[in-house]
C-alpha positions in Angstrom: 10.8 45.2 37.5 13.8 45.1 39.4 17.1 47.5 38.3 18.8 44.0 37.3 16.0 42.8 35.3 15.3 39.9 38.0 11.6 37.9 37.9 9.9 39.3 41.0 6.5 38.1 42.3 5.0 39.7 44.6 5.6 40.4 48.0 9.3 39.8 47.1 9.8 36.5 46.6 11.0 34.5 43.6 8.8 34.1 40.5 7.2 30.2 40.7 6.6 28.8 37.6 8.2 28.5 33.9 10.6 31.0 33.7 10.6 31.9 29.8 14.5 31.8 28.8 16.2 35.3 29.3 19.8 35.4 30.3 23.4 33.6 29.0 22.9 30.2 30.1 19.7 30.0 27.9 21.6 30.9 25.0 24.1 28.6 26.1 22.1 26.1 26.0 24.1 24.5 29.8 23.4 21.4 30.2 23.3 19.7 33.6 24.1 16.0 34.7 24.7 14.6 37.7 26.1 11.3 38.6 26.8 8.9 41.3 30.4 7.6 42.7 29.8 5.0 40.1 29.6 7.0 37.3 25.1 6.0 37.0 22.7 9.2 35.8 20.8 10.3 38.5 19.9 14.0 37.6 19.3 14.9 33.9 18.2 18.2 32.9 16.2 19.5 30.0 19.6 20.7 28.5 20.8 17.9 28.6 18.0 15.9 26.8 18.7 18.4 23.8 22.5 18.3 23.9 22.9 14.3 24.0 20.0 13.6 22.2 18.4 10.6 25.5 15.3 11.9 27.1 15.7 11.6 31.4 13.6 8.0 31.1 16.3 7.4 28.6 19.4 8.6 30.5 18.3 8.1 34.3 20.4 5.2 35.8 22.9 4.8 33.4 26.9 4.7 33.5 27.2 8.2 31.9 30.8 6.8 30.4 28.8 4.9 27.7 25.9 7.7 26.2 27.7 10.1 27.1 31.3 9.8 25.5 33.0 8.8 22.5 34.2 5.5 21.9 37.5 7.2 21.1 38.0 8.9 24.8 36.0 6.7 27.0 39.0 5.2 28.9 40.1 8.9 29.8 37.1 10.1 30.7 36.6 7.1 33.3 40.2 8.3 34.6 39.3 11.3 34.4 36.0 10.8 37.0 37.9 8.6 39.0 40.6 11.6 40.0 38.2 13.9 40.4 35.9 11.8 42.7 38.8 10.8 44.5 41.0 14.2 45.0 37.6 16.2 44.6 39.7 18.4 42.3 37.5 19.6 39.1 38.3 19.5 35.6 37.7 21.5 32.1 38.2 20.3 28.7 36.6 19.5 25.6 36.0 16.4 23.7 34.0 14.7 21.3 30.6 13.1 22.4 28.3 10.7 20.4 25.1 11.9 20.2 22.2 9.4 20.0 21.6 9.9 16.7 25.1 9.3 15.9 26.3 12.6 15.5 29.6 13.7 16.8 29.7 16.9 18.3 32.0 19.2 20.2 31.5 20.1 23.6 33.0 22.1 26.6 33.2 20.0 30.3 33.0 21.3 33.4 33.1 18.7 36.0 33.7 19.2 39.9 32.8 16.9 43.2 29.6 17.3 45.2 28.8 15.8 48.9 25.5 16.0 50.1 24.7 16.3 54.3 25.5 12.1 54.4 28.9 12.4 53.6 28.1 10.3 50.3 29.7 11.2 47.0 28.0 12.6 43.3 29.9 14.7 40.1 28.0 17.6 39.0 28.8 17.8 35.1 27.9 21.0 32.9 28.2 20.5 29.7 27.9 23.0 26.9 28.2 23.0 22.6 31.9 24.3 21.9 30.8 25.9 18.3 27.8 28.3 20.7 30.4 28.9 23.4 33.2 30.6 20.9 30.6 32.3 19.1 29.5 34.1 22.6 32.9 34.6 23.9 33.8 36.2 20.1 30.5 38.4 20.7 31.5 39.0 24.5 35.4 39.7 23.8 33.9 42.0 20.3 31.5 43.9 22.4 34.0 44.6 25.0 36.6 46.4 22.8 34.1 47.9 21.0 32.9 49.9 24.0 36.3 50.0 25.9 38.3 51.3 22.7 35.3 53.3 20.8 35.6 57.5 20.2 32.3 57.6 21.8 31.1 58.2 25.2 28.7 55.1 26.0 26.9 54.7 29.3 24.5 52.2 30.3 21.8 53.4 33.1 19.4 51.5 35.1 15.7 51.4 35.7 16.3 54.6 38.2 18.6 56.2 35.9 21.6 55.3 37.7 25.2 54.6 35.7 25.6 50.9 35.6 28.4 51.3 33.5 30.9 54.2 31.4 33.3 53.4 29.1 36.7 55.1 29.1 35.5 57.0 26.7 32.8 58.8 28.1 35.5 58.8 31.4 37.5 61.4 29.4 34.5 63.3 28.4 32.9 64.1 31.4 36.6 63.5 33.8 35.3 61.8 36.8 37.0 58.1 36.9 34.1 55.2 36.2 33.8 53.9 39.7 32.5 57.9 40.4 29.9 57.0 37.9 28.6 53.5 39.4 25.2 53.4 41.4 25.0 57.5 40.7 22.2 60.1 38.5 24.0 61.5 36.2 23.0 65.4 38.0 24.8 63.7 40.7 28.3 63.3 38.7 27.8 66.2 36.4 25.6 69.2 38.1 26.8 71.9 35.5 24.8 70.6 33.0 21.2 70.6 31.8 20.3 67.4 33.9 16.2 68.2 33.7 16.1 68.1 30.0 18.4 65.2 30.1 16.7 62.9 33.0 13.3 63.7 31.0 14.0 62.7 27.7 15.7 59.3 29.8 12.4 58.6 30.7 10.3 59.0 28.1 12.4 56.4 26.7 11.8 54.4 29.3 8.4 54.1 29.2 7.3 53.9 25.6 10.8 52.5 24.0 11.2 55.0 21.4 15.0 56.1 20.4 16.2 59.9 21.1 18.9 60.3 18.8 20.7 63.1 18.2 19.8 65.3 21.3 21.9 68.6 22.1 22.8 69.4 25.4 24.9 72.0 26.7 26.9 72.5 29.9 29.9 72.4 31.7 31.8 69.0 33.2 35.2 68.4 35.4 37.1 67.8 32.1 36.8 71.3 30.8 35.0 73.3 34.1 36.2 76.9 32.3 34.8 76.3 28.9 30.8 75.9 27.5 30.4 72.4 25.7 28.0 71.2 23.3 27.1 67.3 23.1 24.9 65.2 20.6 23.3 62.6 23.6 21.2 59.9 21.9 19.5 57.1 24.1 17.8 53.4 24.0 15.8 51.3 26.0 17.6 48.1 26.6 15.9 45.1 27.1 16.7 41.4 27.6 15.5 38.5 25.1 12.4 37.6 26.2 11.2 41.9 26.5 12.5 43.4 30.4 13.4 46.4 30.7 16.5 46.6 32.1 17.7 50.7 31.7 18.9 53.0 29.0 21.6 53.1 26.9 23.3 56.3 26.2 26.1 57.3 23.5 28.0 60.3 24.0 29.7 62.0 21.3 31.4 66.2 21.9 29.9 68.5 19.1 31.0 71.7 20.4 33.3 72.1 17.1 30.1 71.6 14.9 28.1 73.8 17.2 30.9 77.1 17.5 30.6 77.0 13.9 27.0 76.7 12.9 26.8 79.4 15.7 29.3 81.1 13.6 27.3 80.7 10.1 24.4 81.8 11.7 25.6 84.9 13.1 27.4 85.4 9.6 23.7 84.6 7.8 21.8 86.8 10.3 24.8 89.7 9.2 23.8 89.2 6.0 21.0 89.4 6.1 21.0 92.6 8.7 22.5 94.3 5.5 20.9 93.3 3.0 18.2 94.5 4.9 19.6 97.7 5.9 21.1 97.7 2.2 17.2 97.8 0.7 15.7 100.5 3.8 18.5 102.9 3.6 18.8 105.9 1.4 15.3 105.6 -0.1 15.4 109.4 -0.3 17.6 111.9 -0.7 16.3 113.3 2.7 19.0 113.3 5.8 16.8 113.1 8.6 14.4 110.1 7.1 18.2 108.6 6.1 19.5 108.4 9.1 15.6 107.3 11.1 15.9 104.3 8.4 19.4 103.5 10.0 18.2 103.4 13.1 15.2 101.7 12.2 17.3 98.6 11.4 19.8 98.9 13.5 17.1 98.2 16.4 15.9 95.4 18.2 18.1 93.0 15.5 21.5 94.8 16.9 20.1 97.1 20.3 17.9 98.2 22.0 18.2 101.4 21.6 20.1 103.4 18.5 21.0 107.2 18.1 22.0 108.3 14.9 23.6 111.5 15.6 26.4 114.1 13.4 28.7 117.0 13.9 27.0 120.0 13.7 29.5 121.4 11.1 28.8 118.6 9.2 25.2 119.7 9.3 26.3 122.9 8.3 28.3 121.4 5.0 31.7 122.4 7.2 34.3 119.9 7.7 35.7 119.1 11.4 38.4 118.4 13.8 38.5 118.3 17.3 41.2 118.3 19.2 42.0 116.1 22.4 40.5 118.6 24.5 37.9 119.8 22.5 34.0 118.9 23.1 31.7 117.9 20.2 29.1 119.5 19.0 26.6 117.2 18.2 23.1 117.3 16.1 20.7 114.8 17.5 19.0 113.5 13.7 17.4 110.1 14.9 16.7 107.9 17.7 14.7 104.6 17.9 14.4 101.9 20.7 12.7 98.4 21.0 10.0 100.2 23.5 9.3 103.6 26.2 12.7 102.7 27.7 14.1 105.5 30.0 17.0 105.3 27.4 14.6 106.4 25.3 14.3 109.5 27.9 18.3 110.1 28.7 18.8 110.4 24.0 18.5 113.6 22.4 15.7 114.6 20.9 16.0 114.6 16.7 16.8 118.2 16.0 18.5 119.0 19.1 22.3 120.3 19.3 23.9 119.3 22.5 27.2 119.3 23.8 29.8 116.3 24.9 32.6 117.2 27.0 35.8 115.8 25.4 35.6 113.0 28.3 32.5 111.2 26.5 33.0 107.8 25.1 31.1 109.4 22.2 33.5 112.5 22.0 35.9 110.0 21.6 34.9 107.7 18.2 34.1 111.1 16.7 37.6 112.7 17.4 39.3 109.1 16.7 37.6 107.6 14.1 37.4 104.8 15.6 34.5 102.2 17.2 34.0 102.8 20.8 33.0 99.0 23.0 32.2 99.1 26.4 31.0 95.1 26.5 29.7 95.7 30.6 28.7 98.6 31.5 29.9 99.5 34.7 28.3 102.3 37.2 31.1 104.2 36.3 31.5 103.8 32.7 27.6 106.3 33.2 28.9 108.9 33.3 31.1 109.1 30.2 28.4 107.6 27.6 25.5 110.3 28.9 25.4 113.5 28.1 24.4 114.5 31.5 24.4 113.7 35.3 20.5 113.1 34.5 20.7 111.4 31.9 23.7 109.1 33.7 20.4 108.5 35.7 18.0 107.8 33.3 20.1 104.9 31.8 21.4 103.1 35.1 17.2 102.8 35.4 16.5 101.7 32.3 19.4 98.9 33.0 22.0 99.8 30.4 24.6 97.0 30.2 25.9 97.1 27.5 27.5 100.1 24.5 28.9 100.4 21.3 29.3 103.4 19.0 30.1 103.6 16.0 32.1 106.1 13.7 29.7 107.4 10.3 32.6 107.7 8.2 32.3 108.0 4.5 35.1 109.4 2.1 37.3 110.0 4.7 35.5 112.2 6.6 33.7 111.3 10.3 30.8 112.9 9.5 29.3 111.4 13.6 28.6 108.5 15.3 26.0 105.5 15.4 25.3 105.1 18.8 24.4 101.4 20.1 23.0 100.7 23.7 21.5 97.1 25.3 19.1 96.9 28.3 17.0 94.0 27.3 18.9 92.0 25.3 21.0 90.2 28.0 23.8 89.6 26.1 26.9 92.2 25.7 27.9 93.5 22.7 30.5 90.7 20.9 33.5 91.7 18.6 30.5 90.1 15.9 28.5 92.5 16.8 31.0 95.3 15.9 32.4 93.8 12.6 28.1 93.8 12.0 27.5 97.6 13.3 30.8 99.0 11.6 29.7 97.2 8.5 26.1 99.2 8.7 27.8 102.2 9.7 30.0 102.3 6.6 26.7 101.6 3.8 24.9 104.7 5.9 27.3 107.0 5.8 27.7 106.9 2.2 24.2 107.5 1.9 24.1 109.9 4.8 26.6 111.9 3.3 24.8 112.2 0.0 22.1 113.9 1.4 23.9 116.3 3.4 25.7 117.1 0.6 22.0 117.1 -1.4 19.8 118.8 1.3 23.1 121.6 1.4 23.1 122.1 -2.6 18.9 121.8 -3.2 19.1 124.6 0.1 21.6 126.9 -1.2 19.3 126.2 -5.2 15.9 127.3 -3.1 17.4 130.2 -1.3 18.7 131.4 -4.2 15.0 130.8 -6.7 12.8 132.7 -3.6 15.6 135.5 -3.4 14.6 135.8 -7.3 10.7 135.3 -6.8 9.2 138.7 -6.2 6.9 139.6 -2.4 4.3 141.5 -3.7 1.4 143.6 -2.5 -2.2 141.5 -1.9 -3.1 144.4 -3.9 -1.9 146.0 -6.7 -3.9 148.3 -9.6 -6.9 146.8 -10.4 -6.2 143.6 -9.0 -5.7 141.3 -5.8 -3.2 138.9 -6.6 -2.2 135.8 -5.1 0.5 133.5 -5.6 2.8 130.4 -4.5 5.8 128.6 -5.4 6.4 124.7 -4.8 9.6 123.4 -5.3 9.8 120.2 -6.7 9.9 116.2 -4.9 12.5 115.4 -2.7 14.3 113.3 -5.3 15.3 116.4 -7.2 16.9 119.6 -7.4 14.5 122.8 -8.2 13.6 123.9 -11.4 13.6 127.4 -13.1 9.8 128.5 -12.9 8.9 131.7 -11.8 6.2 134.6 -11.5 6.1 138.3 -11.3 3.9 140.6 -10.7 4.8 144.4 -12.6 2.7 147.5 -11.4 2.7 149.9 -14.1 1.7 153.2 -14.6 -2.3 154.0 -15.0 -3.1 151.7 -12.6 -2.0 149.0 -15.2 -0.4 145.7 -14.0 1.6 143.4 -15.6 1.6 139.5 -14.7 4.4 137.1 -16.0 4.8 133.2 -15.5 7.4 131.3 -17.1 9.2 128.0 -17.0 12.9 127.7 -17.4 14.0 124.0 -19.3 15.8 122.5 -16.9 16.9 122.0 -13.3 19.1 123.7 -10.2 21.2 126.8 -10.2 21.6 127.4 -13.9 18.0 126.7 -14.1 17.5 129.2 -11.3 20.3 131.6 -12.3 18.7 132.1 -15.9 14.9 132.2 -14.8 16.6 135.4 -12.6 18.1 136.7 -15.2 14.8 136.1 -17.6 12.7 138.1 -14.7 14.9 141.0 -14.6 15.3 141.6 -18.3 11.1 141.4 -17.9 10.9 144.4 -15.4 12.7 145.9 -17.4 11.1 145.7 -20.6 7.5 146.1 -19.0 8.3 149.6 -17.8 8.3 150.5 -21.9 5.2 149.8 -21.8 5.6 147.7 -24.9 2.5 145.3 -26.3 2.9 142.0 -25.0 3.7 140.3 -28.0 6.6 143.1 -28.6 7.9 142.8 -25.2 8.6 138.3 -26.0 10.2 139.1 -28.7 12.7 140.5 -26.7 13.4 138.3 -24.3 13.2 135.4 -26.7 16.6 137.3 -28.4 17.9 138.2 -24.8 17.0 133.9 -24.1 19.0 133.1 -27.4 22.0 134.5 -25.7 21.9 132.3 -22.2 23.4 129.1 -23.3 21.0 127.6 -25.0 18.3 128.2 -22.6 14.7 127.6 -23.7 11.7 128.8 -21.5 8.2 129.2 -21.9 6.4 132.1 -20.5 3.4 134.1 -20.5 2.9 137.8 -20.6 0.0 139.7 -19.5 -1.0 143.3 -18.9 -4.3 144.2 -17.4 -6.2 147.7 -17.8 -9.0 148.0 -15.2 -10.1 151.5 -16.9 -11.2 149.1 -20.2 -11.4 145.9 -18.1 -9.3 144.1 -20.7 -6.2 142.1 -20.5 -4.0 141.7 -23.2 -2.1 138.3 -23.3 0.9 136.9 -25.2 1.8 133.2 -25.2 5.4 131.9 -25.8 4.7 127.9 -25.8 3.2 128.2 -21.8 -0.1 126.3 -21.1 -3.2 128.5 -21.5 -4.3 130.5 -18.1 -7.6 129.4 -17.1 -10.7 132.5 -16.5 -13.2 132.2 -14.0 -16.3 134.5 -14.7 -19.6 134.2 -12.4 -22.2 132.3 -13.9 -20.2 130.5 -16.3 -18.0 128.1 -16.3 -14.4 127.8 -15.8 -12.6 128.0 -19.2 -9.0 127.9 -20.9 -8.3 131.4 -22.8 -8.1 130.7 -26.3 -4.7 132.0 -27.0 -1.7 131.2 -29.6 0.5 128.7 -28.5 3.7 130.5 -29.8 6.8 128.9 -29.8 9.0 129.3 -26.2 11.3 131.5 -25.5 15.2 131.1 -27.3 14.0 129.5 -30.0 14.2 132.4 -32.4 12.5 133.2 -35.3 8.9 132.8 -34.9 6.3 135.7 -34.6 4.3 136.5 -31.1 0.8 137.9 -31.4 -0.9 139.8 -28.3 -4.9 138.7 -27.6 -7.3 140.7 -26.3 -10.2 139.1 -23.5 -13.0 140.5 -21.2 -12.4 140.5 -17.4 -14.6 141.6 -15.5 -14.6 143.0 -11.7 -15.0 139.6 -9.6 -13.4 137.9 -12.5 -10.4 135.6 -12.2 -7.2 134.6 -14.0 -5.3 131.5 -13.1 -1.7 131.5 -14.1 0.4 128.8 -13.5 2.8 126.2 -14.7 3.1 122.3 -16.4 4.4 120.9 -13.0 1.2 121.5 -11.6 -1.0 120.0 -13.9 1.5 117.3 -15.7 1.8 113.8 -14.3 3.1 110.1 -16.6 0.4 108.5 -15.5 -2.4 110.9 -17.1 -3.0 112.8 -20.2 -2.6 116.0 -20.1 -6.1 117.5 -21.7 -7.9 115.0 -18.3 -5.8 116.5 -16.0 -6.0 120.6 -17.2 -9.7 119.3 -17.1 -9.1 118.5 -13.8 -8.3 121.6 -13.0 -11.4 123.7 -14.1 -13.5 121.0 -12.2 -11.9 122.8 -9.1 -11.8 126.0 -10.0 -15.8 125.2 -10.9 -17.3 126.3 -7.3 -17.8 128.6 -4.9 -16.2 132.2 -5.2 -13.3 131.1 -2.1 -10.7 133.5 -0.9 -7.3 133.5 -3.2 -5.1 132.3 -0.7 -7.3 129.4 -0.6 -7.4 128.2 -3.9 -3.9 128.4 -4.2 -3.7 126.1 -1.5 -6.6 124.0 -3.2 -4.7 123.5 -6.3 -1.2 122.7 -4.6 -2.8 119.8 -2.5 -4.8 118.3 -4.8 -3.0 118.7 -7.6 0.5 118.7 -7.2 2.0 115.1 -6.6 4.8 114.7 -3.9 6.8 112.8 -6.0 6.5 115.3 -8.9 10.3 115.7 -10.2 9.4 120.0 -11.8 8.4 122.1 -9.6 5.4 124.8 -9.6 4.6 128.6 -9.7 1.2 129.8 -9.6 0.1 132.5 -10.2 -3.7 134.2 -9.7 -5.7 137.4 -9.7 -9.0 139.6 -9.3 -9.9 142.2 -11.5 -12.0 144.9 -9.1 -13.4 148.3 -9.7 -10.9 151.0 -10.1 -10.9 153.5 -7.3 
């Protein structure tokens, strides 16, 4: 098939024989008639047969005026014929004809004189139905106007994908005159667009006949060489009336604004998704290091390839910090995350390390001013201001750090530190949208980090207080070997008021105490310290356990309505007995060789601070080698299990070979204490020995 769609025979010559209708002349049905000098018909085309109704046999040899012209115009037509034959000037016009069947039709005529090689004169007449001709003229005019006035770029390409025609709208879109399109391919006219994709799509349309609608392509044209544009291109195959492929028609619409709006909407959706993810993932606990890791995990890889969360060291210690213009920043790294094992990760400060960043460093500028610092395209000269040391700058260069962003972590008006972001694998530089997202993440995370910081400081203070109030006792005292543990509550709660004590008494006797002040925090720890001091003082008076608890009960009533449970026991190694009194506490367990572990059957008593309730002393045997296990409820109580079931589990763990006491303490805590338990644990184990 040739580019113009004309039939071509093998070898390049014209096709012989009948050819199917395929062009405009066939649509018009133009009739051809040749007359001799006398006006007789010598040639009569098939179209003439159709138009006038006479067969060639009937028409040939007849005077044309008799069978082709309406009687009303016979004289005029004869005169016009004579003028054409005499002067050689053609004539054109329209007048009615009378068909063989008697009907009348308005016909457009074109007449001209012909000469053969003998000098004989003939007349050629071309005729077409005027209604059909006017319809085609209107269609052509309408099509031409629509194409020329359309705001959509339109083009026709031949089967070699070279431009045949373009409309003015496409001229404006491409910034190339129409005449510079003709005969050239799209790649030759517009080298700065994705030509391969578009030409591949056009060839598929040519081959399959399936239209392609709304194919997006991007690039730059001479119309606007400095800006990237987006276009929607639709293609369909052009065929003539009999299906001969003529080429491809293309419509082009500039959708740059819609594309940019869609990109911005997608970026906004992505930001919302990241922020929603951050809200769910950051601040799941009140652990400072974990909260920082959660922020770094959200930032990579969605926002950066390498992320570090750094806090000012003074802030971690609970002090406010403000930097002068020439003052370095002392920073504690809390978390670092990378999308891969990049050398940029090696340039970051390891979590927990304290580093000094000079006043000229970008992260120092960020925490000093409380404003973001962005270097969209990092040059080699920028790396020394990003890295802490020259060695780290070399690692950043090797890793291919090409874009940098530091955002301050600000909570309650105080700059805590910075979120430090770098890009290595992501080829795009940080943008204003990225800065907006990073600031939103930093703002949300800073509040969580600040909460974790203050909680950790308060918890450390309470824990320090509580540990300072707990005893440090020798492993062996009097006739007992003793081991103990104190386990703070889970990370989501404050410390509590659990305590234990080992008090040496006269005559190798030893007092053992385990108690639990209801509530948590510094108040509970302080109350515990006061009760422990009172217990030590009363124990020196050698009181019976029940009597001692009565005194503690009265003291507790004066401590701001505090309530506590307590077990007080006195071991006498010579009598091989233990005298025990209980104030609402869980019963101790006794282990004896050859017997199952048991919970001592003691009167429960009322908690200290209730008042008006008598306590009683119970005496139990404790032979050398026997063990007593004292504990607070944080070891065995859970919300998921009945208390009896947990106490049975305790006895089951104790039922085994005789282990070292320290090992038993670790076993009980490891097995029974739940990591998320909101209560602390005091544990005291004593083994009776033969007195020296």
